[in-house]
C-alpha positions in Angstrom: -74.0 59.2 -35.0 -75.5 57.6 -37.8 -73.1 59.4 -40.3 -70.1 57.7 -38.8 -71.6 54.2 -38.8 -72.5 54.7 -42.1 -68.5 56.0 -42.7 -67.4 53.1 -41.1 -69.5 50.4 -42.2 -69.0 51.3 -46.1 -64.9 51.7 -45.0 -64.9 47.9 -44.3 -66.7 46.9 -46.7 -64.0 48.7 -48.9 -61.4 47.0 -47.2 -62.2 43.8 -47.9 -62.7 44.7 -51.3 -59.3 46.1 -51.8 -57.9 43.0 -49.9 -59.3 40.5 -52.3 -58.4 42.6 -55.4 -54.8 42.6 -54.0 -54.6 38.8 -53.3 -54.9 38.3 -56.7 -51.6 39.5 -57.3 -49.7 37.5 -54.9 -48.0 35.1 -57.2 -48.0 37.5 -60.6 -45.0 39.2 -61.9 -45.7 43.0 -63.0 -44.1 45.9 -63.8 -43.3 48.6 -61.1 -42.6 51.9 -61.5 -39.8 53.5 -58.6 -41.1 56.6 -57.0 -39.2 56.5 -54.0 -36.5 54.9 -52.0 -34.9 55.4 -48.5 -31.9 55.5 -46.9 -32.2 51.7 -46.1 -33.1 50.9 -50.1 -36.4 49.8 -49.3 -38.7 51.3 -52.3 -42.4 52.6 -53.1 -43.9 52.3 -56.6 -46.6 51.7 -58.3 -48.2 49.3 -61.1 -49.2 51.1 -64.3 -53.0 50.9 -63.0 -52.6 52.8 -60.1 -52.2 56.6 -59.6 -49.8 58.4 -57.4 -51.0 59.2 -53.8 -54.1 57.7 -54.4 -54.0 53.9 -55.2 -52.2 51.2 -54.2 -48.0 51.4 -53.6 -45.7 48.4 -54.0 -43.4 48.0 -51.4 -40.3 46.8 -52.9 -37.4 45.3 -51.5 -34.0 45.2 -54.1 -30.8 46.6 -54.5 -29.8 49.5 -56.1 -33.3 50.8 -57.5 -33.5 54.2 -58.6 -36.5 56.8 -58.2 -37.8 56.3 -61.8 -36.7 53.3 -62.7 -39.3 50.6 -64.4 -38.5 47.2 -62.6 -40.2 43.6 -63.0 -41.3 42.8 -59.6 -42.6 39.5 -58.1 -45.9 40.1 -56.1 -45.5 38.0 -52.5 -47.7 39.6 -50.2 -50.8 41.6 -50.2 -52.2 44.2 -47.6 -55.5 45.9 -47.3 -53.9 48.9 -49.5 -50.8 47.8 -50.5 -48.5 45.2 -52.5 -45.6 43.8 -51.3 -42.7 42.6 -54.4 -39.5 41.9 -54.6 -37.7 42.9 -57.6 -36.9 40.2 -60.1 -35.3 42.5 -62.6 -35.2 46.2 -64.1 -36.7 46.3 -67.0 -36.2 49.9 -68.2 -33.5 52.3 -66.6 -34.3 55.6 -65.2 -33.0 58.0 -67.5 -32.4 57.8 -71.4 -29.7 59.6 -72.7 -30.4 61.2 -76.3 -27.4 62.3 -78.4 -24.1 62.7 -77.3 
């Protein structure tokens, strides 16, 4: 019981810290690597500071997004563990073709 209470208190503190850090991104434009795009065109990516499946995700709206593409995204909202953004421009294509 004490162990669960301590865990719950720590998680609450962590949520507050995470939300505060994420709010600092709102209004900024950051580079995001697109990881996934669903059938509706909604995408999930991550900033250069975030590791896959561990850190924040960036929930993206934009057109014709492709996994593996780097985009510039304007961060419009912050959630406890994620950022919300819209694509400003594609900064690098998904694949580079070398040779002919």
